[in-house]
C-alpha positions in Angstrom: 21.2 -5.3 8.1 19.1 -8.5 8.4 15.9 -9.4 6.6 13.2 -10.5 9.0 9.6 -11.5 9.0 7.3 -8.5 9.4 5.6 -10.4 12.2 8.8 -9.7 14.3 7.9 -6.0 14.5 6.0 -6.1 17.8 2.7 -4.4 18.4 1.1 -4.7 15.0 -1.3 -7.2 13.6 -1.8 -7.6 9.8 -4.8 -9.3 8.1 -6.3 -9.6 4.7 -9.7 -10.4 3.1 -10.7 -10.4 -0.5 -13.4 -11.2 -3.1 -11.6 -13.2 -5.8 -14.5 -13.1 -8.2 -15.1 -9.4 -7.7 -11.4 -8.6 -8.0 -11.0 -6.5 -4.9 -9.9 -6.8 -1.3 -8.5 -5.0 1.8 -5.6 -5.2 4.1 -5.7 -4.0 7.7 -2.9 -3.0 10.1 -4.2 -3.0 13.7 -2.7 -1.8 17.1 -5.1 -2.1 20.1 -2.9 0.3 22.2 -2.7 2.9 19.5 0.1 3.7 17.1 1.6 7.1 16.2 1.1 7.8 12.6 2.2 10.1 9.8 1.1 10.4 6.1 2.5 11.8 2.9 0.2 11.9 -0.2 2.1 12.5 -3.5 -0.4 11.4 -6.1 -3.0 13.7 -7.6 -6.0 11.5 -7.2 -6.1 10.0 -3.7 -9.0 8.2 -2.1 -8.6 8.5 1.7 -10.5 8.5 5.0 -9.6 10.4 8.3 -6.3 11.6 6.8 -6.9 14.9 8.7 -6.1 13.1 11.9 -2.5 12.9 10.9 -2.0 16.6 10.3 0.5 18.0 12.8 -2.1 20.5 14.1 -4.7 17.7 14.8 -5.1 16.7 18.4 -5.0 12.9 17.9 -1.5 11.5 18.7 -2.3 7.9 17.7 -4.6 5.8 15.6 -5.8 2.2 16.2 -6.1 0.9 12.6 -5.2 1.5 9.0 -7.0 0.0 6.0 -5.4 -0.4 2.6 -8.2 -1.2 0.2 -9.5 -1.6 -3.3 -12.7 0.0 -4.5 -11.5 3.6 -4.9 -13.9 6.0 -3.1 -16.6 3.3 -3.0 -14.4 1.2 -0.8 -13.9 3.9 1.9 -16.9 2.5 3.8 -14.9 -0.6 4.6 -13.3 1.1 7.6 -16.6 0.8 9.4 -15.9 -2.9 9.8 -12.7 -2.1 11.6 -14.6 0.4 13.8 -17.1 -2.3 14.7 -14.3 -4.8 15.5 -12.7 -2.4 17.9 -15.9 -1.2 19.4 -16.9 -4.8 20.3 -13.6 -5.1 22.2 -13.7 -1.7 23.9 -10.8 -0.3 22.0 -10.5 3.3 21.0 -10.0 6.9 22.1 -11.7 7.5 25.5 -14.2 10.3 24.8 -15.8 9.9 28.2 -19.2 8.5 27.1 -17.7 6.2 24.5 -14.4 4.8 23.2 -14.0 5.9 19.6 -11.6 3.9 17.4 -9.5 6.1 15.1 -9.1 4.3 11.7 -7.5 5.8 8.6 -7.8 4.4 5.1 -6.5 4.7 1.6 -7.8 3.0 -1.5 -6.6 1.9 -5.0 -8.7 2.0 -8.1 -9.3 -1.6 -9.1 -12.9 -1.3 -10.4 -11.9 -2.4 -13.9 -10.3 -5.7 -12.9 -13.2 -7.7 -11.6 -16.7 -6.2 -11.2 -17.1 -2.4 -11.0 -20.0 -3.0 -8.7 -18.0 -4.9 -6.2 -15.8 -3.2 -3.6 -14.7 -3.7 0.0 -17.4 -3.1 2.6 -17.5 -3.3 6.4 -18.0 -7.0 6.4 -14.9 -7.6 4.3 -12.8 -5.3 6.6 -14.2 -7.1 9.7 -13.1 -10.4 8.1 -9.6 -8.9 7.6 -9.5 -8.0 11.3 -10.4 -11.6 12.2 -7.6 -12.7 9.9 -5.2 -10.3 11.6 -5.8 -12.3 14.9 -3.7 -15.0 13.2 -1.2 -12.3 12.2 0.1 -14.3 9.2 0.9 -11.6 6.6 1.0 -12.7 3.0 2.1 -11.1 -0.2 1.0 -11.4 -3.8 -2.7 -11.9 -4.8 -4.2 -11.1 -1.4 -6.0 -8.3 0.4 -5.5 -4.9 -1.1 -3.3 -6.5 -3.8 -5.9 -8.8 -5.3 -7.0 -6.3 -8.0 -3.6 -4.5 -8.4 -2.1 -4.0 -11.8 0.8 -2.1 -13.4 1.9 -0.7 -16.7 -1.3 0.9 -17.9 -0.2 3.8 -20.1 -1.6 2.0 -23.2 -4.6 0.6 -21.5 -5.7 -2.7 -19.9 -4.7 -4.9 -22.8 -1.0 -4.2 -22.1 -1.0 -4.1 -18.3 0.3 -6.8 -15.9 -0.8 -8.4 -12.7 0.7 -7.0 -9.5 -0.2 -7.5 -5.9 0.6 -6.8 -2.2 4.2 -6.5 -1.3 5.9 -7.0 2.1 9.5 -6.5 3.2 11.1 -6.1 6.7 14.6 -5.6 8.1 16.4 -5.2 11.4 19.3 -3.0 12.3 20.1 -4.4 15.7 17.1 -3.7 17.9 15.6 -1.3 15.4 13.0 -3.0 13.1 11.2 -1.6 10.1 8.9 -3.1 7.5 6.8 -2.0 4.5 3.4 -3.2 3.2 2.3 -1.9 -0.2 -0.4 -2.4 -2.8 1.2 -1.7 -6.1 -1.4 -0.5 -8.6 0.8 1.9 -10.6 0.5 3.5 -14.0 4.2 3.0 -14.6 6.8 0.2 -14.7 8.4 -1.5 -11.7 12.2 -1.8 -11.3 14.6 -3.7 -9.0 16.4 -0.8 -7.4 19.5 -2.9 -6.6 20.1 -4.1 -10.2 18.1 -1.6 -12.3 16.3 -4.5 -14.0 12.7 -4.0 -15.1 10.4 -6.4 -13.3 7.0 -5.6 -14.6 5.0 -2.9 -16.4 3.9 -2.0 -19.9 3.9 -5.1 -22.1 4.9 -5.0 -25.8 2.4 -5.7 -28.5 2.8 -9.5 -28.5 3.1 -9.7 -24.7 6.6 -11.3 -24.9 8.5 -8.5 -23.2 8.3 -4.9 -22.1 8.0 -1.4 -23.6 9.0 1.7 -21.7 6.1 3.5 -20.0 8.0 6.8 -19.9 8.8 6.7 -23.6 5.2 5.8 -24.3 4.0 8.7 -22.2 6.2 11.1 -24.2 4.3 10.2 -27.3 1.1 11.6 -25.8 2.3 15.2 -25.5 0.3 16.4 -28.5 -2.8 14.2 -28.1 -6.1 15.4 -26.7 -6.8 12.5 -24.3 -5.4 12.4 -20.8 -3.5 9.8 -19.0 -5.2 6.4 -18.2 -7.1 6.5 -15.0 -7.2 3.6 -12.5 -3.9 3.9 -10.7 -2.5 4.4 -7.2 0.2 2.8 -5.0 -0.6 2.8 -1.3 1.5 1.5 1.5 2.7 1.8 5.1 6.0 1.8 6.9 5.8 0.1 10.3 8.5 0.3 12.9 9.4 -0.3 16.5 11.2 3.0 16.6 9.9 5.8 18.9 8.6 8.7 16.8 5.9 11.3 17.0 3.6 12.0 14.1 5.6 15.0 12.8 8.6 12.7 12.6 6.5 10.0 11.1 5.3 12.4 8.4 8.9 13.0 7.5 9.6 9.3 7.4 6.6 8.8 5.1 7.9 11.6 2.9 11.3 10.0 2.6 9.8 6.6 1.9 8.4 8.1 -1.3 12.0 8.2 -2.5 11.9 4.4 -2.6 8.6 4.6 -4.5 10.2 6.9 -7.0 13.2 4.6 -7.5 11.1 1.5 -8.0 8.2 2.9 -10.1 8.5 5.0 -13.3 6.6 7.2 -13.9 5.1 7.8 -10.5 3.2 10.4 -8.5 1.2 11.5 -11.6 -2.1 13.4 -11.5 -3.8 10.1 -12.2 -2.2 8.3 -9.3 -3.2 8.6 -5.7 0.2 7.5 -4.3 0.1 7.6 -0.5 2.5 6.3 2.2 1.7 6.1 5.9 4.4 5.6 8.6 3.3 3.9 11.8 5.3 3.6 15.1 4.8 1.4 18.1 7.9 1.0 20.1 10.6 2.5 22.3 13.8 2.1 20.2 15.5 5.5 19.7 16.7 6.1 16.2 17.6 9.2 14.2 14.7 10.3 12.0 16.9 10.6 8.9 18.3 7.1 9.4 14.8 5.9 9.7 13.6 7.8 6.6 16.5 6.6 4.5 15.9 3.0 5.5 12.1 3.5 4.9 12.9 4.4 1.2 14.9 1.2 0.8 12.3 -1.0 2.5 9.5 0.5 0.5 11.4 -0.1 -2.8 12.0 -3.8 -1.8 8.4 -4.3 -0.9 7.3 -2.9 -4.3 9.5 -5.5 -6.0 8.0 -8.2 -3.8 4.5 -7.1 -4.9 5.1 -7.9 -8.5 7.4 -10.9 -8.0 4.8 -12.5 -5.6 1.9 -12.0 -7.9 0.5 -15.0 -9.8 -1.5 -15.1 -13.0 -5.1 -14.0 -12.5 -7.9 -12.3 -14.6 -6.0 -13.2 -17.7 -3.1 -11.0 -16.8 0.6 -11.9 -17.1 3.0 -11.7 -14.2 6.6 -10.7 -13.7 7.8 -14.2 -13.3 6.2 -15.3 -16.6 8.1 -12.6 -18.5 11.4 -12.8 -16.6 11.7 -16.6 -16.8 11.3 -16.8 -20.5 
C-alpha cells in the first residue's frame, strides 16, 4: 500500500470555499461525466439533500456533484450554486428538454462557532466549484471543516478545533481516498496506536477527559446530549462499482469512523458517508470496503492534526506537543 495525493484519483475535482468570520464553509466533489454513488447514514440527526437518488430502487445511476457543508439544514440551499455551475456548462442528466445536474449534499451543524445567521449559500458553493477547477485539495481549516469541532459532551467551553481531513492510498492500479469534515460529539483516536488525538478537554485545558466516561455520568440527568454534532465524508475511488456496491462500501467505511471516534453515531450526530466511483479498475467489494474503513479513519486523524487554532479553540497539536 502506498500513500498518494487524492488528486491522483482520476475523474474527480475537489474545491473549497469558506467564510472565516462567519465560521462556516463548504467542500465540493465534482465529476462532469457522472459518478456512481452510494450512501450510508448512521447518525440520528442528518441534514441532507437528494439522498433519495442513492436508494437502490431509484432510477439514477450516477450523480454529478456532492456538497459537504456547514450550516445544518440552513446550508442545504448551497447545492443550488453547484447546479448553476453545471447548468452553465451544459452538464447534467439529459431529460430531453433540459440537462439536469444531480447534486447530493450533507451538512454539519456549525452554527455555534461563528455566526448562527451565516451559512453556506449558492454563491459560496459556486465559488467552491471554481476552486475545484484548480483541483488543489487542502485539509484543516478549510471548506466544510472551517467550523468543525470535537469533544462537546460538556459544552463548547471544553471542545477543540477540528477540520477537514483527507487521506488517499493506492493498491497497485486501485486508488481510494477519503474526505471528511469531523464535527463529532466524541473524542478522536489514532487507530494505529490507540492514542487520543483530540476531544473533550479537562477543566484547565491542559489535557483530555474521556467523553464516554463523561457520557456515562449523564444517565440519571434530565437533559439530553449536546446538539451541534455530525461527521460527514466521502470515499472516492477509481474502482468500478454500482450504487448498491457503493452503498456497501459506504457502510463498511463507517467501521473506520467507529474506530476513530468515540462515542459516534449518536442520536445527536448526523454521521453520513458517501462512496463515489469513477473508474474501470475491478476490485472485490469487500476488499474495497475494508480499505475504505482504514482510509476514513486516517482521514479523520488528518482532520484534527491539520487543524490550526481558530475561534479561541485549542487544537490537537497544541495539546499533544506539550
